[in-house]
ROSE-4610 file (N, C-alpha, C; in Angstrom, 1 decimal, always signed):
// ROSE-4610
residu = [M/M/M/E/E/E/I/I/I/K/K/K/K/K/K/I/I/I/I/I/I/K/K/K/V/V/V/M/M/M/S/S/S/K/K/K/E/E/E/I/I/I/K/K/K/T/T/T/A/A/A/L/L/L/M/M/M/E/E/E/D/D/D/A/A/A/K/K/K/A/A/A/D/D/D/Y/Y/Y/G/G/G/V/V/V/N/N/N/V/V/V/I/I/I/I/I/I/N/N/N/I/I/I/L/L/L/K/K/K/D/D/D/I/I/I/E/E/E/I/I/I/D/D/D/G/G/G/E/E/E/T/T/T/M/M/M/Q/Q/Q/Y/Y/Y/I/I/I/L/L/L/Y/Y/Y/R/R/R/V/V/V/G/G/G/M/M/M/E/E/E/R/R/R/Q/Q/Q/M/M/M/L/L/L/K/K/K/Q/Q/Q/L/L/L/S/S/S/I/I/I/N/N/N/L/L/L/L/L/L/E/E/E/E/E/E]
num = [1/1/1/2/2/2/3/3/3/4/4/4/5/5/5/6/6/6/7/7/7/8/8/8/9/9/9/10/10/10/11/11/11/12/12/12/13/13/13/14/14/14/15/15/15/16/16/16/17/17/17/18/18/18/19/19/19/20/20/20/21/21/21/22/22/22/23/23/23/24/24/24/25/25/25/26/26/26/27/27/27/28/28/28/29/29/29/30/30/30/31/31/31/32/32/32/33/33/33/34/34/34/35/35/35/36/36/36/37/37/37/38/38/38/39/39/39/40/40/40/41/41/41/42/42/42/43/43/43/44/44/44/45/45/45/46/46/46/47/47/47/48/48/48/49/49/49/50/50/50/51/51/51/52/52/52/53/53/53/54/54/54/55/55/55/56/56/56/57/57/57/58/58/58/59/59/59/60/60/60/61/61/61/62/62/62/63/63/63/64/64/64/65/65/65/66/66/66/67/67/67/68/68/68/69/69/69]
x = [+4.0/+3.9/+2.0/+1.1/-0.4/-0.1/-1.6/-2.0/-2.5/-3.5/-3.6/-2.0/-1.4/-0.1/+0.7/+0.3/+1.3/+0.0/-1.3/-1.3/-1.9/-1.5/-1.5/+0.5/+1.1/+2.2/+2.4/+1.7/+1.8/+0.6/+0.3/-0.8/-0.4/+0.8/+1.0/+1.8/+1.3/+2.4/+3.1/+4.4/+6.4/+6.4/+7.3/+7.8/+9.0/+10.2/+11.6/+12.3/+14.1/+14.6/+14.6/+14.4/+14.4/+13.1/+12.5/+10.7/+10.4/+11.6/+11.6/+11.5/+12.6/+11.9/+11.3/+9.6/+9.1/+9.2/+10.2/+9.6/+10.0/+10.7/+11.5/+9.7/+9.0/+7.8/+6.6/+6.7/+5.8/+6.2/+7.1/+7.8/+6.9/+7.3/+7.0/+6.2/+5.0/+3.1/+3.1/+3.4/+3.7/+4.0/+5.0/+4.5/+4.1/+3.4/+2.7/+1.6/+0.9/-0.6/-0.7/+1.0/+0.2/+0.9/+1.8/+1.7/+0.0/-0.7/-2.0/-2.7/-3.0/-3.7/-3.4/-2.0/-1.9/-1.9/-2.2/-2.9/-1.3/+0.2/+0.5/+0.5/+1.5/+1.5/+2.6/+3.1/+3.9/+5.6/+5.2/+6.1/+6.8/+6.2/+6.4/+7.5/+6.3/+7.2/+8.8/+8.7/+10.7/+10.9/+10.4/+11.0/+11.8/+10.7/+10.6/+12.2/+12.2/+13.0/+14.8/+14.4/+15.8/+16.2/+15.4/+15.7/+16.5/+16.2/+16.7/+17.7/+18.3/+19.1/+18.9/+17.4/+17.2/+16.3/+16.4/+16.2/+16.7/+18.4/+18.5/+18.4/+18.5/+18.3/+16.5/+16.2/+14.7/+14.5/+14.9/+14.8/+15.0/+17.1/+17.4/+16.6/+15.7/+15.2/+13.6/+13.6/+11.8/+12.4/+13.5/+13.3/+13.8/+15.1/+15.1/+13.7/+12.9/+11.7/+10.9/+11.1/+10.2/+11.0/+11.7/+12.0/+12.5/+12.5/+12.4/+10.4/+10.1/+8.5/+8.5]
y = [-30.6/-30.3/-30.0/-30.6/-29.9/-28.4/-28.1/-26.7/-26.2/-27.6/-27.2/-27.4/-27.9/-28.0/-26.5/-26.2/-25.3/-23.2/-23.6/-22.8/-22.6/-24.1/-24.6/-24.0/-24.6/-24.0/-22.2/-21.3/-20.2/-19.7/-20.3/-19.2/-19.9/-20.3/-20.1/-18.6/-18.7/-17.3/-17.6/-16.6/-16.9/-16.6/-15.9/-14.8/-15.1/-14.4/-14.2/-13.7/-14.4/-13.9/-12.8/-12.0/-9.9/-9.5/-10.1/-9.5/-10.4/-10.6/-10.9/-9.4/-8.4/-7.7/-6.8/-5.8/-5.6/-4.1/-3.4/-2.2/-3.2/-4.1/-4.5/-5.6/-6.5/-5.9/-5.6/-4.5/-3.6/-3.2/-2.8/-2.5/-3.2/-4.4/-5.3/-5.5/-5.3/-4.9/-4.6/-2.5/-1.7/-1.7/-2.8/-3.1/-3.8/-4.7/-6.1/-5.2/-4.7/-3.4/-2.2/-2.3/-0.7/-1.4/-3.2/-4.0/-3.9/-4.9/-5.5/-3.4/-2.5/-2.1/-1.4/-1.8/-1.0/-2.0/-3.1/-4.4/-4.9/-5.0/-4.8/-6.3/-6.4/-7.5/-7.2/-8.7/-9.6/-9.5/-8.9/-7.5/-6.3/-5.6/-4.2/-5.2/-6.5/-7.0/-7.5/-7.7/-8.8/-6.8/-6.1/-5.1/-4.6/-4.7/-4.1/-5.0/-6.2/-7.1/-7.0/-6.8/-6.0/-4.8/-4.4/-2.6/-2.7/-3.3/-3.6/-4.9/-4.9/-6.7/-7.9/-8.1/-9.6/-10.2/-9.9/-10.9/-12.5/-11.8/-13.3/-14.0/-14.0/-13.8/-15.0/-14.2/-15.1/-15.9/-16.0/-16.6/-18.3/-18.2/-18.8/-19.4/-18.8/-19.4/-20.6/-19.9/-20.3/-21.4/-21.5/-22.9/-23.8/-23.4/-24.8/-24.9/-24.0/-24.2/-24.9/-25.6/-26.2/-27.3/-27.7/-28.6/-29.6/-28.8/-30.1/-29.9/-29.5/-30.1/-31.6]
z = [-6.6/-5.6/-5.7/-5.4/-5.1/-4.6/-5.4/-4.5/-3.1/-2.3/-1.7/-0.5/-0.6/+0.0/+0.3/-0.4/-1.5/-0.5/-0.2/-0.2/+1.9/+1.7/+3.1/+3.9/+2.8/+3.7/+4.0/+3.0/+2.7/+3.2/+4.2/+4.7/+6.4/+6.7/+7.6/+8.5/+9.1/+10.2/+10.8/+10.2/+10.1/+10.5/+11.1/+12.4/+12.3/+11.5/+11.0/+13.1/+12.1/+13.6/+14.0/+12.5/+12.8/+13.5/+12.8/+13.6/+15.5/+16.5/+17.8/+18.4/+17.7/+17.4/+17.5/+18.5/+18.4/+17.7/+17.4/+16.4/+14.4/+14.6/+13.0/+13.0/+13.6/+13.5/+12.7/+13.6/+13.5/+12.4/+11.3/+10.5/+9.6/+9.6/+8.6/+8.0/+9.2/+9.7/+9.2/+8.7/+8.3/+6.2/+6.1/+4.7/+4.2/+5.2/+4.4/+4.3/+5.2/+4.6/+3.5/+3.8/+2.5/+1.2/+1.0/+0.0/-0.8/+0.4/+0.0/-0.4/+0.1/-0.1/-1.5/-2.0/-3.2/-4.2/-4.1/-4.4/-5.6/-4.9/-5.6/-6.5/-8.0/-9.3/-8.4/-9.4/-9.3/-10.0/-10.6/-11.7/-10.6/-9.7/-8.9/-7.5/-6.9/-6.0/-6.5/-7.8/-8.2/-7.9/-8.2/-9.0/-7.4/-6.4/-5.3/-4.8/-4.6/-4.6/-4.2/-6.5/-6.9/-6.3/-6.2/-5.5/-3.8/-3.6/-2.2/-2.2/-3.4/-2.9/-2.4/-3.3/-2.2/-3.0/-4.7/-6.1/-6.2/-5.6/-6.0/-4.8/-3.9/-2.4/-2.3/-3.0/-2.5/-3.7/-4.4/-6.2/-5.3/-4.6/-3.9/-3.4/-1.9/-0.8/-1.3/-2.6/-2.8/-3.6/-4.4/-4.8/-4.2/-3.1/-2.5/-1.0/-0.8/-0.6/-0.9/-2.2/-2.8/-3.7/-3.7/-3.5/-2.7/-0.9/+0.3/+0.0/-0.1/+0.4/-0.6]
């Protein structure tokens, strides 16, 4: 997959079902802003995913998304 296509996919504003709830949407945006402020690296993000029990799920989702493109 070419890099321009990956960037285009990543730049889309994506709202999940959870984010339909205003409180959840606000919380997600707060978390995103905190991660941006601390300039999180990939290793730390992987650790966070592990701690919240989402590491395998994220790997699966990313793999499926790349195969579909």
